[in-house]
N, C-alpha and C positions, 0 to 999 in steps of 0.2 A: 268654257268650250269655245269654241270655232261656229264659225255663224254657216255652216256648211246647213241645208234643205236636208229637213229627217220627217218620217211617216214613220204609224207604226198598227199594221191591221192586229187588233188583240183578237183571240176567240171564244168567246166564253157558251158553254155549254149546260151551266147549272151547279158544272163543277169550279177549280179556279181556273181564274182567263190567266188563260198561258198566249205568247208572244205567236201569235197566224204570221207573221211576214213583217222582215224590216228593209228598207230603202234611203236610200241615200243621196244624196246628190241629184242629176238627172233621172235616177230612179224614182224619183217620190210624186214629181209626174205620172209616169206608166201606173204608180202604186194608188195614187187617186183616181184615174180613171177610170180602174177594171172595178175598184170599189162606187166610180161615179154609172158603171153599164147593170152592175149588179146593184141598184139603188138600197146600198149601207153608208148608212150616214156616218158623215166625218167632221168631228169636230177637231178645232185648230187648239191645240194649248201645247205650245214651244215647249213648256217648260218639262212637259212630263213627257214629249216627245224624243226630244233631248234627253234621259234617262231611261228611258222604255227602250229606244236603239241605240245603247249596249250591251243590251240584251240576246241571247240568240235563237234564232229562233227558234220555238218547240216551247221553250220554257215557262212554268211558272211566274206571275208570277208576283216579286216576295211578299211577302207579310207587312212590312212599311210605305209601300204603295198603292193596298189593297181599298184605302178611303178615295185618291186619287183617283181610281181607273175605276169603282162604284159608285161615284159618282159623275164620272166621262157615261157609265153607263145607264144612271137615272135619267141623264138626261136623254140617252139614244133611246128608251125610252117610250121619253114624256113628247119626245118630238118626231117620232115614228110608230103607231102602234102593234104593229106589225116587226118590227125590228127579231122583238123573241121571238116567235116564228119561225121569221125569217134564217136566225143564226140557229137555233134548231135542227132546222131541214137541210140547209150547208149541206154544201157534197150529197146528198140524196139527191136518186134521181123517181 
């Protein structure tokens, strides 16, 4: 595939993870800035981002990618003990 930068936000609220956002090219920095502003853990995995970026926003993660996504989420949990709480409460006021 091409070398265009890609970023993918994954939403997980206890069911099947879904694609929350996909950014390509110049929008990648904007998505990363949003994640940084909300203290959301960022994990760099170019290969996984490339594959996930082919999916539409709102799409459930396909079963064959569960393991790769689960490893990223597990890393996030380890990096930030409050990550799950943030994900569970995201969007609630």
